[in-house]
N, C-alpha and C positions, 0 to 999 in steps of 0.2 A: 186843489187839496181836498181830501176827504175828512170828515169829522167822525171817526169810527171809535166804538168803544175799545178796540184793540190798537195799542199804541204801535205795535209792529206794522200793522196794515198802514196807519198813517206814515210811519217813517218810511216804508218801502215805496209808497205813492210819491212821498217828497222826494226820494232818491231817483226815482225814474223821472219825474218832472226836471229834476236837475241836470240830467243827461239828455234832456229834449226827446225823451221817449213820448209816444203819442198812442191814441186810442186806449186809454188806460180803461178796465173794466175791473170791478171787484165783484165777485160772485160770493155772496153769503150763503153758506151752505151749512150753517149753525144748526137749523132746524131739520135737517135731513139725516135720517137715522143711520143709512149706511154709506154716508159720504166719506171720502178717505182723508178729508181735512175740513177745518171750518171755514176757510177761505181760499179761493183762487184769486190770484191777481194776475191779469193778463194784459200785455202791451206789446208795442213793437218799435223796432228801430229799422232804419231804412237800408242798412248794409250790415255786414258781418262785423265790422269794426264798431258800428254803434251798438249793435246787439251785445257783443263783448263789453262795451263801456258801460251800458246800462246794468248789466248783471254785475260787474265789477263795483259799481256805484251802489247797489242795492247792498251787497255784501258788505262793503265798507260802512255805510251808513247805518246798518242793523248793528254792526259790532261796535261802531263809535258811539252810537247814541244810546243803545240798549244792552250792550254786551251780549248780543245774540249771533250766533254762527250757524250756518246752515248745517244741517246733518248730510246732506248730499247735494252735489251740483253735477248736472248731467248737460252734455251738449256743447261744451266749450270747444272741442275739436274743430267742429264745422260752423259754429256760431249762427245756424240758421233758426235754431230753438234751443234756448237754455233754460234749464229747469232748475230752480233752487227751492230745496225742501227744508223748511223751518218747522216741520210737524204739523202744528194747526194751520199753517199759511204756506201755499204753495205759489211760487212765482214763476211766470211763464213769459219769456221774452222772445219774441218771434221777429224773423224778417216777414214782410207782408203776405208773400205768396203761401209761406208755410202756414201762417196763422189762418189765412182764408181756407186753406185745405182741411186743417184740422178742426177748426170751428169750436173750439173749446168752450166758448160761451154758452153754446146750446147743448153741451155734453149733458149737463145736469139742469134738465128742464124745470125743475123745481125750485132752482137757487134764485134768490133775489139779486138781480144784476144792478149795479150802480156804475154809470159811464161817468167818468172824471174828464171835464173839458181840457182840451189840450191847451197849453200855455202858447200865448203869442210868440 
């Protein structure tokens, strides 16, 4: 779990961990002038079913704990990459091969990256 000043980020990280999502990285882009959002949260699941479960868990957790709903959700049809847009926070849930191919962690070289340890 991360202790971020943004409660939505913490809620999302907890929801990912609840569904056994791994490789969680929080990219803080709040200091980058042209960034599309303040935070990217990137993680992965091992199958399409797990990617769907993680995305659903994020949506449920944010709604139940904070009353937040995503403005958009993309990628649910094939579940290799599901993106949830919360305005200032973008969540990307990948299958491993797709995550490696797009390498979003390094898309914004100036972002401060925080890796969240996987839960046992």
